[in-house]
DSSP file (Angstrom, degrees, kcal/mol; ACC not computed):
  #  RESIDUE AA STRUCTURE BP1 BP2  ACC     N-H-->O    O-->H-N    N-H-->O    O-->H-N    TCO  KAPPA ALPHA  PHI   PSI    X-CA   Y-CA   Z-CA
    1    1 A M     >        0   0    0      0, 0.0     4,-2.3     0, 0.0     5,-0.2   0.000 360.0 360.0 360.0 -40.2  -19.6  -69.0   19.1
    2    2 A I  H  >  +     0   0    0      1,-0.2     4,-2.1     2,-0.2     5,-0.1   0.880 360.0  53.5 -60.9 -36.3  -19.7  -71.3   16.1
    3    3 A T  H  > S+     0   0    0      2,-0.2     4,-2.2     1,-0.2    -1,-0.2   0.940 108.7  49.3 -63.9 -46.6  -22.2  -68.8   14.4
    4    4 A I  H  > S+     0   0    0      1,-0.2     4,-2.3     2,-0.2    -2,-0.2   0.901 111.0  49.5 -60.0 -43.2  -19.8  -66.0   15.0
    5    5 A F  H  X S+     0   0    0     -4,-2.3     4,-2.7     1,-0.2    -1,-0.2   0.898 110.1  50.8 -62.3 -40.5  -16.9  -68.0   13.5
    6    6 A R  H  X S+     0   0    0     -4,-2.1     4,-2.5     1,-0.2    -1,-0.2   0.918 111.5  47.4 -64.0 -45.4  -19.0  -68.9   10.4
    7    7 A R  H  X S+     0   0    0     -4,-2.2     4,-2.1     2,-0.2    -1,-0.2   0.883 112.4  49.9 -66.6 -38.0  -19.9  -65.2    9.8
    8    8 A F  H  X S+     0   0    0     -4,-2.3     4,-2.7     1,-0.2    -1,-0.2   0.921 110.5  50.8 -65.9 -45.2  -16.3  -64.2   10.2
    9    9 A R  H  X S+     0   0    0     -4,-2.7     4,-2.3     1,-0.2    -2,-0.2   0.884 109.7  48.2 -60.1 -42.2  -15.3  -66.9    7.8
   10   10 A R  H  X S+     0   0    0     -4,-2.5     4,-2.4     2,-0.2    -1,-0.2   0.889 112.8  49.8 -66.6 -37.2  -17.8  -65.8    5.1
   11   11 A L  H  X S+     0   0    0     -4,-2.1     4,-2.6     2,-0.2    -2,-0.2   0.929 110.1  51.1 -63.1 -45.4  -16.7  -62.1    5.6
   12   12 A N  H  X S+     0   0    0     -4,-2.7     4,-2.2     1,-0.2    -2,-0.2   0.929 111.5  46.9 -56.7 -49.6  -13.1  -63.3    5.2
   13   13 A I  H  X S+     0   0    0     -4,-2.3     4,-2.3     1,-0.2    -1,-0.2   0.870 111.1  52.4 -61.5 -40.6  -14.0  -65.2    1.9
   14   14 A A  H  X S+     0   0    0     -4,-2.4     4,-2.1     1,-0.2    -1,-0.2   0.908 110.1  47.4 -62.0 -41.3  -15.9  -62.2    0.7
   15   15 A L  H  X S+     0   0    0     -4,-2.6     4,-2.4     2,-0.2    -2,-0.2   0.881 111.1  51.7 -65.9 -41.1  -12.9  -59.9    1.3
   16   16 A L  H  X S+     0   0    0     -4,-2.2     4,-2.4     2,-0.2    -2,-0.2   0.914 110.5  48.5 -57.3 -48.6  -10.5  -62.4   -0.4
   17   17 A A  H  X S+     0   0    0     -4,-2.3     4,-2.3     1,-0.2    -2,-0.2   0.908 110.9  49.9 -63.8 -43.0  -12.8  -62.6   -3.5
   18   18 A A  H  X S+     0   0    0     -4,-2.1     4,-2.6     1,-0.2    -1,-0.2   0.927 110.7  50.7 -65.2 -41.2  -13.1  -58.8   -3.7
   19   19 A G  H  X S+     0   0    0     -4,-2.4     4,-1.8     1,-0.2    -2,-0.2   0.901 109.3  51.5 -61.5 -40.1   -9.2  -58.5   -3.5
   20   20 A A  H  X S+     0   0    0     -4,-2.4     4,-0.9     2,-0.2    -1,-0.2   0.918 111.3  46.2 -62.2 -43.5   -8.8  -61.1   -6.2
   21   21 A V  H >X S+     0   0    0     -4,-2.3     4,-0.8     1,-0.2     3,-0.6   0.917 111.8  51.4 -68.7 -39.7  -11.2  -59.1   -8.6
   22   22 A A  H >< S+     0   0    0     -4,-2.6     3,-0.6     1,-0.3    -1,-0.2   0.838 103.8  58.5 -67.7 -27.6   -9.5  -55.8   -7.8
   23   23 A S  H 3< S+     0   0    0     -4,-1.8    -1,-0.3     1,-0.2    -2,-0.2   0.768 103.0  53.6 -71.5 -25.2   -6.1  -57.3   -8.6
   24   24 A C  H << S+     0   0    0     -4,-0.9    -1,-0.2    -3,-0.6    -2,-0.2   0.674  87.1 101.6 -83.6 -14.4   -7.3  -58.1  -12.1
   25   25 A S  S << S-     0   0    0     -4,-0.8     2,-0.5    -3,-0.6    -3,-0.0  -0.238  91.3 -87.2 -63.6 157.6   -8.4  -54.6  -12.8
   26   26 A Q        -     0   0    0      3,-0.0    -1,-0.1     1,-0.0    -2,-0.1  -0.574  49.1-172.1 -73.4 121.2   -6.0  -52.4  -15.0
   27   27 A L        -     0   0    0     -2,-0.5     2,-0.1    -4,-0.1    -4,-0.0  -0.785  37.9 -84.6-108.2 154.2   -3.4  -50.7  -12.9
   28   28 A P        -     0   0    0      0, 0.0     2,-0.4     0, 0.0    -1,-0.1  -0.383  49.9-140.2 -57.1 132.0   -1.0  -48.0  -14.2
   29   29 A S    >   -     0   0    0      1,-0.1     3,-1.3    -2,-0.1    -3,-0.0  -0.738  18.1-140.4-101.3 147.1    2.0  -49.7  -15.7
   30   30 A S  T 3  S+     0   0    0     -2,-0.4    -1,-0.1     1,-0.2     0, 0.0   0.625 103.3  67.2 -74.8  -8.0    5.5  -48.7  -15.5
   31   31 A Q  T 3  S+     0   0    0      2,-0.1    -1,-0.2     3,-0.0     3,-0.0   0.393  73.0 110.0 -91.8   3.3    5.7  -49.7  -19.2
   32   32 A Q  S <  S-     0   0    0     -3,-1.3     2,-0.1     1,-0.1     0, 0.0  -0.571  80.8-107.1 -70.5 133.5    3.4  -46.9  -20.3
   33   33 A P        -     0   0    0      0, 0.0     3,-0.1     0, 0.0    -1,-0.1  -0.411  33.4-178.2 -68.5 137.5    5.3  -44.2  -22.3
   34   34 A V  S    S+     0   0    0      1,-0.4     2,-0.3    -2,-0.1    -2,-0.0   0.599  73.0  15.2-103.8 -17.6    5.9  -41.0  -20.4
   35   35 A Q        +     0   0    0      2,-0.0    -1,-0.4     0, 0.0     2,-0.4  -0.979  60.4 177.1-157.9 141.8    7.7  -39.2  -23.3
   36   36 A S        -     0   0    0     -2,-0.3     2,-0.3    -3,-0.1     0, 0.0  -0.998   5.8-174.5-146.3 144.6    8.1  -39.8  -26.9
   37   37 A S        -     0   0    0     -2,-0.4     3,-0.1     3,-0.0    -2,-0.0  -0.988  24.2-115.9-141.4 150.4    9.9  -37.7  -29.5
   38   38 A N        -     0   0    0     -2,-0.3    51,-0.1     1,-0.1    -2,-0.0  -0.446  42.3 -94.0 -77.8 154.4   10.2  -37.8  -33.3
   39   39 A P        -     0   0    0      0, 0.0    49,-3.0     0, 0.0     2,-0.3  -0.344  50.6-171.0 -62.5 153.8   13.5  -38.4  -35.0
   40   40 A S  E     -A   87   0A   0     47,-0.2     2,-0.4    -3,-0.1    47,-0.2  -0.969  15.9-157.4-145.1 162.6   15.2  -35.2  -35.9
   41   41 A V  E     -A   86   0A   0     45,-2.5    45,-3.1    -2,-0.3     2,-0.4  -0.993   7.0-152.7-141.2 149.1   18.2  -34.0  -37.9
   42   42 A T  E     -A   85   0A   0     -2,-0.4     2,-0.3    43,-0.2    43,-0.2  -0.961  11.8-178.4-127.3 139.0   20.2  -30.7  -37.7
   43   43 A Y  E     -A   84   0A   0     41,-2.6    41,-2.6    -2,-0.4     2,-0.3  -0.959  19.0-139.5-133.2 151.8   22.2  -29.0  -40.5
   44   44 A N  E     +A   83   0A   0     -2,-0.3     2,-0.3    39,-0.2    39,-0.2  -0.840  30.9 167.1-100.9 147.3   24.4  -25.8  -40.6
   45   45 A Y  E     -A   82   0A   0     37,-2.5    37,-2.8    -2,-0.3     3,-0.1  -0.979  30.9-168.8-154.9 165.0   24.1  -23.6  -43.7
   46   46 A R  S    S+     0   0    0     -2,-0.3     2,-0.2    35,-0.2    -1,-0.1   0.624  72.7  45.3-123.8 -32.3   25.2  -20.1  -44.9
   47   47 A T  S  > S-     0   0    0      1,-0.1     4,-1.8    35,-0.1    -1,-0.2  -0.703  81.1-112.9-117.0 163.6   23.2  -19.6  -48.2
   48   48 A D  H  > S+     0   0    0     -2,-0.2     4,-2.6     2,-0.2     5,-0.2   0.909 118.9  55.3 -54.5 -45.7   19.7  -20.1  -49.4
   49   49 A Q  H  > S+     0   0    0      1,-0.2     4,-2.2     2,-0.2    -1,-0.2   0.914 107.1  49.4 -59.4 -43.7   20.9  -22.7  -51.7
   50   50 A E  H  > S+     0   0    0      2,-0.2     4,-1.8     1,-0.2    -1,-0.2   0.811 107.8  55.5 -66.8 -28.7   22.5  -24.6  -48.7
   51   51 A L  H  X S+     0   0    0     -4,-1.8     4,-2.3     2,-0.2    -2,-0.2   0.917 108.6  47.7 -64.0 -46.0   19.2  -24.3  -46.8
   52   52 A L  H  X S+     0   0    0     -4,-2.6     4,-2.0     1,-0.2    -2,-0.2   0.876 110.4  50.5 -64.6 -36.0   17.4  -25.9  -49.6
   53   53 A K  H  X S+     0   0    0     -4,-2.2     4,-2.6     2,-0.2    -1,-0.2   0.877 109.0  53.0 -65.2 -38.2   20.0  -28.7  -49.8
   54   54 A A  H  X S+     0   0    0     -4,-1.8     4,-2.2     2,-0.2    -2,-0.2   0.913 108.5  50.4 -61.0 -44.1   19.6  -29.2  -46.0
   55   55 A N  H  X S+     0   0    0     -4,-2.3     4,-2.3     2,-0.2    -2,-0.2   0.910 110.3  49.4 -66.7 -40.1   15.9  -29.5  -46.6
   56   56 A Q  H  X S+     0   0    0     -4,-2.0     4,-1.9     1,-0.2    -2,-0.2   0.910 112.0  48.6 -63.2 -41.9   16.4  -32.1  -49.3
   57   57 A N  H  X S+     0   0    0     -4,-2.6     4,-2.5     1,-0.2    -1,-0.2   0.843 109.3  52.5 -68.6 -32.5   18.8  -34.1  -47.1
   58   58 A A  H  X S+     0   0    0     -4,-2.2     4,-3.3     2,-0.2     5,-0.3   0.893 107.0  53.8 -66.5 -41.1   16.2  -33.9  -44.3
   59   59 A T  H  X S+     0   0    0     -4,-2.3     4,-2.0     2,-0.2    -2,-0.2   0.918 110.1  45.9 -59.9 -42.8   13.7  -35.3  -46.7
   60   60 A T  H  X S+     0   0    0     -4,-1.9     4,-0.8     2,-0.2    -2,-0.2   0.935 115.3  48.2 -62.7 -47.1   16.0  -38.2  -47.5
   61   61 A Y  H >< S+     0   0    0     -4,-2.5     3,-0.8     1,-0.2     4,-0.2   0.935 114.1  44.3 -60.1 -49.6   16.7  -38.7  -43.7
   62   62 A C  H ><>S+     0   0    0     -4,-3.3     3,-1.9     1,-0.2     5,-1.7   0.782 100.0  72.8 -65.5 -30.0   13.0  -38.6  -42.7
   63   63 A G  H ><5S+     0   0    0     -4,-2.0     3,-1.7     1,-0.3    -1,-0.2   0.803  85.6  64.5 -57.3 -30.5   12.1  -40.9  -45.6
   64   64 A Q  T <<5S+     0   0    0     -3,-0.8    -1,-0.3    -4,-0.8    -2,-0.2   0.710 106.8  43.9 -64.3 -19.6   13.6  -43.8  -43.8
   65   65 A Y  T < 5S-     0   0    0     -3,-1.9    -1,-0.3    -4,-0.2    -2,-0.2   0.247 117.5-113.1-106.0   7.6   10.9  -43.3  -41.1
   66   66 A Q  T < 5S+     0   0    0     -3,-1.7     2,-0.2     1,-0.2    -3,-0.2   0.876  82.9 112.6  54.0  41.0    8.1  -42.8  -43.7
   67   67 A T      < -     0   0    0     -5,-1.7    -1,-0.2    -8,-0.1    23,-0.2  -0.776  62.4-124.9-130.8 174.7    7.9  -39.3  -42.5
   68   68 A A  E     -B   89   0A   0     21,-3.2    21,-2.5    -2,-0.2    -9,-0.1  -0.946  31.6-101.5-127.7 150.6    8.5  -35.8  -43.8
   69   69 A P  E     -B   88   0A   0      0, 0.0     2,-0.4     0, 0.0    19,-0.2  -0.364  31.1-172.5 -72.1 145.1   10.7  -33.0  -42.3
   70   70 A R  E     -B   87   0A   0     17,-2.2    17,-3.0    -2,-0.1     2,-0.4  -0.999  33.4-109.4-129.7 135.0    9.1  -30.2  -40.4
   71   71 A T  E     +B   86   0A   0     -2,-0.4    15,-0.3    15,-0.2     3,-0.1  -0.463  36.2 174.9 -66.9 118.4   11.2  -27.1  -39.3
   72   72 A A  E     -     0   0A   0     13,-3.4     2,-0.3    -2,-0.4    14,-0.2   0.680  63.5 -12.2 -96.5 -21.7   11.6  -27.3  -35.6
   73   73 A G  E     -B   85   0A   0     12,-1.3    12,-2.8     2,-0.0     2,-0.4  -0.920  45.4-157.1-176.9 151.1   14.0  -24.3  -35.3
   74   74 A L  E     +B   84   0A   0     -2,-0.3     2,-0.3    10,-0.2    10,-0.2  -0.995  23.8 178.2-135.1 129.8   16.3  -21.9  -37.1
   75   75 A T  E     -B   83   0A   0      8,-2.6     8,-2.7    -2,-0.4     2,-0.4  -0.944  28.3-124.5-136.9 153.2   19.1  -20.2  -35.2
   76   76 A N  E     -B   82   0A   0     -2,-0.3     6,-0.2     6,-0.2     5,-0.1  -0.848  27.6-143.9 -96.9 133.9   21.8  -17.8  -36.0
   77   77 A N    >   -     0   0    0      4,-3.0     3,-1.9    -2,-0.4   -33,-0.0  -0.625  20.8-117.8 -94.3 150.0   25.5  -19.0  -35.0
   78   78 A P  T 3  S+     0   0    0      0, 0.0    -1,-0.1     0, 0.0     4,-0.0   0.814 112.8  59.7 -57.3 -28.6   28.2  -16.7  -33.7
   79   79 A D  T 3  S-     0   0    0      1,-0.1     3,-0.1     2,-0.0    -3,-0.0   0.412 123.2-100.0 -83.4   6.6   30.4  -17.5  -36.8
   80   80 A G  S <  S+     0   0    0     -3,-1.9    -1,-0.1     1,-0.4     2,-0.0   0.206  89.8 111.2 100.8 -16.1   27.7  -16.1  -39.2
   81   81 A S        -     0   0    0     -5,-0.1    -4,-3.0     1,-0.0    -1,-0.4  -0.276  58.2-136.1 -84.5 179.2   26.3  -19.5  -40.2
   82   82 A K  E     -AB  45  76A   0    -37,-2.8   -37,-2.5    -6,-0.2     2,-0.4  -0.937   4.4-141.3-134.2 156.4   22.9  -20.6  -39.3
   83   83 A T  E     -AB  44  75A   0     -8,-2.7    -8,-2.6    -2,-0.3     2,-0.4  -0.958  10.9-167.3-122.1 138.5   21.5  -23.9  -38.0
   84   84 A V  E     -AB  43  74A   0    -41,-2.6   -41,-2.6    -2,-0.4     2,-0.5  -0.988   6.2-157.4-121.2 135.5   18.2  -25.6  -39.0
   85   85 A V  E     -AB  42  73A   0    -12,-2.8   -13,-3.4    -2,-0.4   -12,-1.3  -0.966   7.0-160.9-113.7 130.8   16.6  -28.4  -37.1
   86   86 A F  E     -AB  41  71A   0    -45,-3.1   -45,-2.5    -2,-0.5     2,-0.4  -0.886   3.2-156.3-109.6 134.9   14.2  -30.7  -38.8
   87   87 A E  E     -AB  40  70A   0    -17,-3.0   -17,-2.2    -2,-0.4     2,-0.7  -0.936  19.6-129.8-109.0 134.9   11.7  -33.0  -37.0
   88   88 A C  E     + B   0  69A   0    -49,-3.0     2,-0.3    -2,-0.4   -29,-0.0  -0.756  38.4 169.5 -86.6 117.4   10.5  -36.0  -38.8
   89   89 A V  E     - B   0  68A   0    -21,-2.5   -21,-3.2    -2,-0.7     2,-0.3  -0.910  37.1-105.6-130.5 152.1    6.7  -36.1  -38.7
   90   90 A R        -     0   0    0     -2,-0.3     2,-0.3   -23,-0.2   -23,-0.1  -0.592  40.5-165.8 -74.8 140.5    3.8  -38.1  -40.3
   91   91 A T        -     0   0    0     -2,-0.3     2,-0.5     2,-0.0    -1,-0.0  -0.882  20.6-130.4-129.1 159.1    1.9  -36.2  -42.8
   92   92 A A        -     0   0    0     -2,-0.3     2,-0.4     0, 0.0    -2,-0.0  -0.930  25.0-151.4-107.5 130.3   -1.5  -36.5  -44.6
   93   93 A L        -     0   0    0     -2,-0.5    30,-0.0     1,-0.1    29,-0.0  -0.788  22.6-106.3-104.2 146.7   -1.2  -36.0  -48.3
   94   94 A S        -     0   0    0     -2,-0.4    -1,-0.1     1,-0.1     3,-0.0  -0.233  22.1-129.4 -63.3 156.5   -4.2  -34.7  -50.4
   95   95 A A  S    S+     0   0    0      1,-0.1     2,-0.4     2,-0.0    -1,-0.1   0.805  83.5  46.5 -78.7 -34.0   -6.1  -37.1  -52.6
   96   96 A S  S    S-     0   0    0      0, 0.0    -1,-0.1     0, 0.0    -2,-0.1  -0.903  79.8-117.3-124.8 148.3   -6.1  -35.2  -55.8
   97   97 A A        -     0   0    0     -2,-0.4     2,-0.1     1,-0.1    -2,-0.0  -0.449  33.1-111.3 -75.5 143.6   -3.4  -33.3  -57.8
   98   98 A P        -     0   0    0      0, 0.0    -1,-0.1     0, 0.0     0, 0.0  -0.454  22.8-130.6 -64.2 149.6   -3.7  -29.6  -58.4
   99   99 A I  S    S+     0   0    0      1,-0.3    -2,-0.0    -2,-0.1     0, 0.0   0.950  99.9  15.2 -73.7 -45.1   -4.4  -28.9  -62.1
  100  100 A N  S    S-     0   0    0     -3,-0.0    -1,-0.3     2,-0.0     0, 0.0  -0.796  88.1-149.8-125.8  88.0   -1.6  -26.2  -62.3
  101  101 A P        -     0   0    0      0, 0.0     2,-1.0     0, 0.0    -4,-0.0  -0.301  11.7-130.7 -60.9 137.2    0.6  -26.6  -59.3
  102  102 A N        +     0   0    0      1,-0.1    -2,-0.0    45,-0.0    18,-0.0  -0.784  36.7 164.5 -87.5  96.1    2.2  -23.3  -58.1
  103  103 A L        +     0   0    0     -2,-1.0    45,-3.0    45,-0.1     2,-0.4   0.099  50.2  88.3-100.9  19.7    5.8  -24.2  -57.7
  104  104 A S  E     +C  147   0B   0     43,-0.2     2,-0.3    41,-0.0    43,-0.2  -0.979  55.4 178.1-119.2 135.0    7.0  -20.6  -57.6
  105  105 A Y  E     -C  146   0B   0     41,-2.9    41,-2.7    -2,-0.4     2,-0.4  -0.980  25.0-141.8-138.3 144.0    7.1  -18.9  -54.3
  106  106 A T  E     +C  145   0B   0     -2,-0.3     2,-0.3    39,-0.2    39,-0.2  -0.869  31.3 179.7-101.3 135.3    8.2  -15.4  -53.1
  107  107 A Y  E     -C  144   0B   0     37,-3.0    37,-2.3    -2,-0.4     3,-0.1  -0.981  31.5-179.3-143.3 152.3   10.0  -15.4  -49.7
  108  108 A R  S    S+     0   0    0     -2,-0.3     2,-0.2    35,-0.2    -1,-0.1   0.621  73.5  43.2-115.6 -34.9   11.6  -13.0  -47.2
  109  109 A T  S  > S-     0   0    0      1,-0.1     4,-2.0    34,-0.0     5,-0.1  -0.708  80.1-114.6-121.2 165.2   12.8  -15.4  -44.5
  110  110 A D  H  > S+     0   0    0     -2,-0.2     4,-2.6     1,-0.2     5,-0.2   0.844 118.0  56.1 -63.1 -35.7   14.5  -18.7  -44.2
  111  111 A Q  H  > S+     0   0    0      2,-0.2     4,-2.5     1,-0.2    -1,-0.2   0.885 107.1  48.7 -64.5 -41.5   11.4  -20.1  -42.6
  112  112 A E  H  > S+     0   0    0      2,-0.2     4,-2.5     1,-0.2    -2,-0.2   0.914 111.4  50.2 -64.8 -43.5    9.4  -19.0  -45.6
  113  113 A L  H  X S+     0   0    0     -4,-2.0     4,-2.3     2,-0.2    -2,-0.2   0.899 111.0  48.4 -61.6 -44.0   12.0  -20.6  -48.0
  114  114 A V  H  X S+     0   0    0     -4,-2.6     4,-2.7     2,-0.2     5,-0.2   0.955 111.4  50.7 -61.0 -48.9   11.9  -23.9  -46.0
  115  115 A Q  H  X S+     0   0    0     -4,-2.5     4,-2.1     1,-0.2    -2,-0.2   0.894 110.5  48.1 -60.5 -41.1    8.1  -24.0  -46.1
  116  116 A A  H  X S+     0   0    0     -4,-2.5     4,-2.5     1,-0.2     5,-0.2   0.923 112.7  49.7 -64.5 -40.7    8.0  -23.4  -49.9
  117  117 A S  H  X S+     0   0    0     -4,-2.3     4,-2.6     1,-0.2    -2,-0.2   0.893 111.5  47.3 -64.1 -40.2   10.6  -26.1  -50.4
  118  118 A Q  H  X S+     0   0    0     -4,-2.7     4,-2.4     2,-0.2    -1,-0.2   0.894 112.7  49.8 -69.4 -37.8    8.6  -28.6  -48.3
  119  119 A T  H  X S+     0   0    0     -4,-2.1     4,-1.8    -5,-0.2    -2,-0.2   0.947 114.2  44.1 -63.3 -50.1    5.4  -27.7  -50.1
  120  120 A A  H  X S+     0   0    0     -4,-2.5     4,-2.8     1,-0.2    -2,-0.2   0.897 113.5  52.4 -67.9 -39.9    7.0  -28.2  -53.5
  121  121 A N  H  X S+     0   0    0     -4,-2.6     4,-3.1    -5,-0.2     5,-0.2   0.927 106.2  52.6 -60.7 -42.9    8.7  -31.4  -52.4
  122  122 A A  H  X S+     0   0    0     -4,-2.4     4,-1.6     1,-0.2    -1,-0.2   0.909 111.6  47.6 -63.1 -38.8    5.5  -32.9  -51.1
  123  123 A Y  H  X>S+     0   0    0     -4,-1.8     4,-3.1     2,-0.2     5,-0.6   0.950 112.4  48.8 -62.2 -49.6    3.9  -32.2  -54.5
  124  124 A C  H  X5S+     0   0    0     -4,-2.8     4,-1.9     1,-0.2    -2,-0.2   0.884 110.5  50.9 -57.4 -44.0    6.9  -33.7  -56.3
  125  125 A L  H  <5S+     0   0    0     -4,-3.1    -1,-0.2    -5,-0.2    -2,-0.2   0.868 118.1  37.5 -62.4 -37.2    6.9  -36.8  -54.2
  126  126 A K  H  <5S+     0   0    0     -4,-1.6    -2,-0.2    -5,-0.2    -1,-0.2   0.907 136.9  12.2 -85.3 -42.0    3.2  -37.4  -54.8
  127  127 A Y  H  <5S+     0   0    0     -4,-3.1    -3,-0.2    -5,-0.2    -2,-0.2   0.529 131.0  23.1-118.3 -10.5    2.8  -36.4  -58.4
  128  128 A G  S  <<S-     0   0    0     -4,-1.9     2,-0.3    -5,-0.6    24,-0.1   0.008  83.5-110.2-122.7-132.3    6.2  -36.0  -59.9
  129  129 A S        -     0   0    0     22,-0.4    22,-1.6     2,-0.1    -4,-0.1  -0.967  34.7 -58.7-160.7 173.0    9.4  -37.5  -58.8
  130  130 A Q  S    S+     0   0    0     -2,-0.3     2,-0.1    20,-0.2    20,-0.1  -0.600  87.1  63.2 -90.6 157.0   12.7  -36.7  -57.2
  131  131 A P        -     0   0    0      0, 0.0    20,-0.8     0, 0.0     2,-0.5   0.564  66.7-160.8 -75.9 155.9   15.2  -35.1  -57.6
  132  132 A M  E     -D  150   0B   0     18,-0.2     2,-0.2    -2,-0.1    18,-0.2  -0.870   4.9-158.3-101.1 135.5   13.6  -31.7  -57.4
  133  133 A T  E     -D  149   0B   0     16,-2.9    16,-2.2    -2,-0.5     2,-0.3  -0.706   5.9-160.4-110.4 168.8   15.6  -28.7  -58.8
  134  134 A S  E     -D  148   0B   0     -2,-0.2     2,-0.4    14,-0.2    14,-0.2  -0.967  11.6-158.6-144.6 154.6   15.3  -25.1  -57.9
  135  135 A N  E     -D  147   0B   0     12,-1.9    12,-2.3    -2,-0.3     2,-0.3  -0.983  14.6-161.4-140.3 128.7   16.1  -21.7  -59.3
  136  136 A M  E     +D  146   0B   0     -2,-0.4     2,-0.3    10,-0.2    10,-0.2  -0.811  10.7 175.2-112.5 150.5   16.4  -18.5  -57.2
  137  137 A V  E     -D  145   0B   0      8,-2.2     8,-2.8    -2,-0.3     2,-0.5  -0.984  28.3-127.9-146.2 150.7   16.3  -14.8  -58.1
  138  138 A T  E     -D  144   0B   0     -2,-0.3     6,-0.2     6,-0.2     5,-0.1  -0.912  29.7-140.5-103.2 124.4   16.3  -11.6  -56.0
  139  139 A N    >   -     0   0    0      4,-2.6     3,-1.3    -2,-0.5   -33,-0.0  -0.278  22.5-108.6 -79.5 166.8   13.4   -9.3  -56.9
  140  140 A S  T 3  S+     0   0    0      1,-0.3    -1,-0.1     2,-0.1     4,-0.0   0.764 116.5  59.6 -72.4 -25.1   13.7   -5.5  -57.1
  141  141 A D  T 3  S-     0   0    0      1,-0.1    -1,-0.3     2,-0.0     3,-0.1   0.375 122.7-100.5 -85.2   8.1   11.7   -5.0  -53.9
  142  142 A G  S <  S+     0   0    0     -3,-1.3    -2,-0.1     1,-0.4    -1,-0.1   0.167  88.4 116.8  98.8 -19.7   14.2   -7.0  -51.8
  143  143 A T        -     0   0    0     -5,-0.1    -4,-2.6     1,-0.0    -1,-0.4  -0.243  56.8-135.7 -73.4 171.3   12.2  -10.2  -51.7
  144  144 A K  E     -CD 107 138B   0    -37,-2.3   -37,-3.0    -6,-0.2     2,-0.4  -0.939   8.8-149.9-125.6 153.1   13.4  -13.4  -53.4
  145  145 A S  E     -CD 106 137B   0     -8,-2.8    -8,-2.2    -2,-0.3     2,-0.4  -0.943   8.3-169.3-119.8 144.7   11.7  -15.9  -55.6
  146  146 A V  E     -CD 105 136B   0    -41,-2.7   -41,-2.9    -2,-0.4     2,-0.4  -1.000   3.1-164.0-134.9 135.6   12.3  -19.5  -55.9
  147  147 A T  E     -CD 104 135B   0    -12,-2.3   -12,-1.9    -2,-0.4     2,-0.3  -0.984   8.6-158.2-122.5 133.6   10.9  -21.9  -58.5
  148  148 A F  E     - D   0 134B   0    -45,-3.0     2,-0.4    -2,-0.4   -14,-0.2  -0.776   4.1-165.3-109.3 151.1   10.9  -25.6  -58.1
  149  149 A Q  E     - D   0 133B   0    -16,-2.2   -16,-2.9    -2,-0.3     2,-0.1  -0.987  18.8-129.2-138.8 126.9   10.7  -28.2  -60.8
  150  150 A C  E     - D   0 132B   0     -2,-0.4   -18,-0.2   -18,-0.2   -20,-0.2  -0.467  28.9-114.7 -72.8 141.8   10.0  -31.9  -60.3
  151  151 A G        -     0   0    0    -22,-1.6   -22,-0.4   -20,-0.8     2,-0.2  -0.285  40.6 -93.3 -67.5 161.6   12.3  -34.4  -61.9
  152  152 A S              0   0    0      1,-0.1    -1,-0.1   -24,-0.1   -24,-0.1  -0.467 360.0 360.0 -80.3 155.1   10.9  -36.6  -64.6
  153  153 A R              0   0    0     -2,-0.2    -1,-0.1   -24,-0.1   -23,-0.1   0.491 360.0 360.0 -70.0 360.0    9.6  -40.1  -63.8
């Protein structure tokens, strides 16, 4: 009977030791993020010029987070205005400057205009300076063209 008790006691100690080791292993934590989202900002606009201004404002807003704006959505409103949502995202900038940067773009849609503005803005931030100015014209084929110019340092 003493032999049975000693074996039971050894088994019990072995089980306790295994439980202690298991409790030290990594268990899922309730502190692990289950959702994360980037800061975002929304603007209403009516004209292409107002859309460019919204993009510049989004650049300033996202700058406080050391990020750049990315268009997350464009919608038409019942009153004839439009809404643009910018999400602030981290970006990787190229290491070398283009020799002749193409800061003139042809566009047909608001999305294309915002993309052109963001591309020119990224160039100006890295190799020129703010503020960035723009000039828009309507082409004979119905497209529009915009030319951006970086401010002087």
